[in-house]
C-alpha positions in Angstrom: 0.7 -6.2 -6.2 -1.1 -7.6 -9.2 -3.6 -5.1 -9.1 -1.4 -2.6 -9.4 -0.3 -3.7 -12.4 -3.7 -4.0 -13.8 -4.1 0.0 -12.6 -1.3 0.5 -14.3 -2.5 -1.1 -17.7 -6.2 0.8 -17.6 -4.1 4.1 -16.5 -2.1 3.8 -19.8 -5.2 2.9 -22.3 -7.4 6.0 -20.4 -4.3 8.7 -20.8 -4.1 7.3 -24.5 -7.1 7.9 -25.6 -7.6 4.4 -26.5 -10.3 3.6 -24.8 -12.0 6.4 -26.8 -11.7 4.5 -29.3 -13.9 2.6 -31.7 -13.6 -1.0 -30.4 -12.4 -2.0 -33.7 -9.2 0.2 -33.5 -9.0 -0.7 -30.2 -8.5 -4.0 -30.1 -6.0 -3.3 -33.1 -4.0 -0.8 -30.6 -4.4 -3.4 -27.4 -3.3 -6.1 -30.0 -0.4 -4.2 -30.9 0.9 -2.4 -27.0 0.5 -6.1 -25.3 2.6 -7.1 -27.9 5.7 -3.9 -27.8 4.9 -4.5 -23.8 5.0 -9.0 -23.4 8.7 -8.3 -25.5 9.9 -5.1 -23.4 9.1 -7.3 -20.3 10.9 -10.0 -21.4 14.2 -8.0 -22.3 13.9 -6.5 -18.6 13.3 -10.0 -17.2 16.8 -11.8 -19.1 18.9 -8.5 -17.8 17.9 -9.5 -14.3 18.0 -13.3 -14.7 21.5 -14.5 -13.7 23.5 -15.2 -17.0 23.3 -19.1 -16.4 20.1 -19.1 -16.7 18.8 -16.7 -19.3 19.1 -19.6 -22.0 17.1 -21.6 -20.4 14.6 -18.8 -19.0 14.2 -18.3 -23.0 13.2 -22.0 -24.3 10.4 -22.3 -21.5 9.1 -18.7 -23.3 9.4 -20.1 -26.3 8.2 -23.8 -26.0 4.0 -24.6 -26.3 5.0 -26.9 -24.4 5.7 -24.9 -21.1 3.0 -24.1 -18.5 2.6 -20.9 -17.1 2.8 -21.4 -13.5 6.7 -23.1 -14.3 7.0 -19.8 -15.9 5.7 -18.2 -13.0 7.4 -19.8 -10.3 10.9 -19.6 -12.5 10.3 -15.8 -12.5 9.5 -15.2 -8.8 12.5 -17.4 -8.2 15.2 -15.4 -10.0 13.2 -12.2 -9.9 11.3 -11.4 -6.6 11.2 -7.8 -8.0 9.2 -8.9 -10.9 6.1 -7.4 -10.6 8.0 -4.0 -9.9 10.2 -3.8 -13.0 6.7 -4.9 -14.7 5.2 -1.2 -13.3 8.5 0.1 -14.3 8.2 -1.6 -18.0 4.6 -0.4 -18.3 5.3 3.6 -16.4 8.5 4.2 -19.7 6.0 2.6 -22.2 3.3 5.1 -21.0 5.8 8.0 -21.6 7.0 7.2 -24.4 3.9 6.4 -26.0 2.2 10.0 -24.8 5.5 11.9 -26.0 4.9 10.1 -29.9 1.5 10.6 -29.4 2.3 14.4 -28.4 4.6 14.6 -31.2 2.5 13.3 -33.8 -0.6 15.8 -32.9 2.3 18.7 -33.0 3.3 17.9 -36.8 -0.5 17.5 -37.9 -1.8 20.9 -36.4 
């Protein structure tokens, strides 16, 4: 499944034409996209986690002291379908981004 997520990211980058941009611009856009996707996925995970565990999750991801493996184990325990949710969020972001790019392209004509 992790390969599916990686392929979805590559597909998103390709469809938006980011891979055709100058290297410096690619890095800038990929960083912005990564930040947006991370925030969306965190918000989605919070919605899926039982309410009594949400604060614990938010504390864990906010702390630099929390190891990634601890966060991963928590997510696996509380959101077994986490990889499917990540794929859904990538798909939604892709659709929204394509529409936005098309609007921008249409406005500049």
